[in-house]
C-alpha positions as CSV (number, residue, x, y, z in Angstrom):
1,M,-90.9,-93.1,-37.8
2,L,-92.0,-96.6,-36.8
3,T,-92.2,-97.6,-33.2
4,G,-93.0,-100.8,-31.4
5,P,-93.0,-102.7,-28.1
6,G,-89.8,-102.2,-26.2
7,D,-89.1,-98.8,-27.6
8,R,-88.7,-95.9,-25.2
9,W,-89.5,-92.3,-26.0
10,L,-88.0,-89.1,-24.4
11,L,-89.7,-85.8,-24.6
12,C,-87.6,-83.2,-23.0
13,S,-86.9,-79.4,-22.8
14,D,-83.7,-77.9,-24.1
15,G,-82.8,-77.4,-20.4
16,I,-81.9,-81.1,-20.6
17,S,-80.8,-81.6,-24.2
18,D,-78.5,-78.5,-24.3
19,Y,-76.8,-79.5,-21.0
20,L,-76.4,-83.3,-21.2
21,P,-74.4,-85.2,-23.8
22,E,-76.4,-87.7,-25.9
23,D,-74.5,-90.6,-24.5
24,A,-75.4,-89.7,-20.9
25,I,-79.0,-89.4,-21.8
26,T,-78.9,-92.8,-23.6
27,E,-77.3,-94.4,-20.6
28,V,-79.9,-93.1,-18.2
29,L,-82.8,-94.2,-20.5
30,G,-81.3,-97.7,-20.8
31,N,-80.8,-98.3,-17.1
32,S,-83.9,-97.0,-15.3
33,D,-87.6,-97.3,-15.2
34,T,-89.5,-94.4,-16.7
35,V,-90.0,-92.4,-13.5
36,A,-86.5,-92.9,-12.3
37,A,-85.1,-92.0,-15.8
38,A,-87.1,-88.8,-16.0
39,T,-86.1,-87.8,-12.4
40,R,-82.4,-88.7,-13.0
41,L,-82.3,-86.6,-16.3
42,V,-83.7,-83.6,-14.5
43,D,-81.3,-84.0,-11.6
44,L,-78.3,-84.4,-13.9
45,A,-79.3,-81.3,-16.0
46,I,-79.6,-79.2,-12.9
47,G,-76.3,-80.5,-11.6
48,A,-74.7,-79.6,-14.9
49,G,-75.8,-76.0,-14.4
50,S,-78.9,-75.8,-16.5
51,R,-80.6,-72.5,-15.9
52,D,-83.4,-73.1,-18.4
53,N,-86.6,-75.0,-18.0
54,V,-85.8,-78.6,-17.1
55,T,-88.5,-81.0,-18.1
56,A,-88.5,-84.7,-19.1
57,V,-91.2,-87.2,-20.0
58,V,-90.1,-90.8,-20.6
59,A,-92.6,-93.3,-22.1
60,D,-92.3,-97.0,-22.9
61,V,-94.1,-98.5,-25.9
62,I,-95.9,-101.6,-24.7
63,D,-97.5,-104.5,-26.5
64,S,-101.2,-105.0,-26.4
65,P,-103.6,-107.4,-28.2
66,P,-105.0,-106.1,-31.5
67,G,-107.9,-103.8,-31.0
68,C,-107.1,-103.3,-27.4
69,V,-106.4,-99.7,-26.3
70,E,-105.9,-99.0,-22.7
71,K,-106.2,-95.5,-21.3
72,S,-103.3,-94.7,-19.0
73,T,-104.2,-93.3,-15.6
74,D,-100.7,-93.4,-14.2
75,V,-99.8,-89.7,-14.2
76,R,-97.1,-88.3,-11.9
77,F,-95.9,-84.8,-11.4
78,S,-92.7,-83.6,-9.8
79,G,-91.0,-80.3,-9.2
80,S,-93.1,-77.2,-9.8
81,A,-95.8,-79.2,-11.6
82,A,-96.5,-81.1,-8.5
83,A,-97.4,-77.8,-6.8
84,R,-99.9,-77.0,-9.6
85,F,-101.5,-80.3,-10.1
86,S,-102.8,-82.9,-7.6
87,E,-103.9,-86.5,-7.9
88,G,-107.5,-85.5,-8.5
89,T,-106.8,-83.0,-11.2
90,D,-108.8,-83.6,-14.4
91,L,-106.3,-83.3,-17.2
92,A,-108.8,-84.0,-19.9
93,G,-110.3,-80.6,-19.3
């Protein structure tokens, strides 16, 4: 699958995909920034009665000059993950 600048990716648990219709997910992804979209999807799934794990990661594909690779340091946690990880946590291991 080819991807490019302007594309948006969603990685989510079945606690979201089994409880929200695809058109609702598409609408949220098209109308929010990444953090707001992930938060909204989690809230909607819980509101829809999801009793499963509810997890969403939303990522935008951005353009960068050839040969330029930037390491993202913008990592945010919410829900139970926020209780397990703090800002200073080394995720690289």
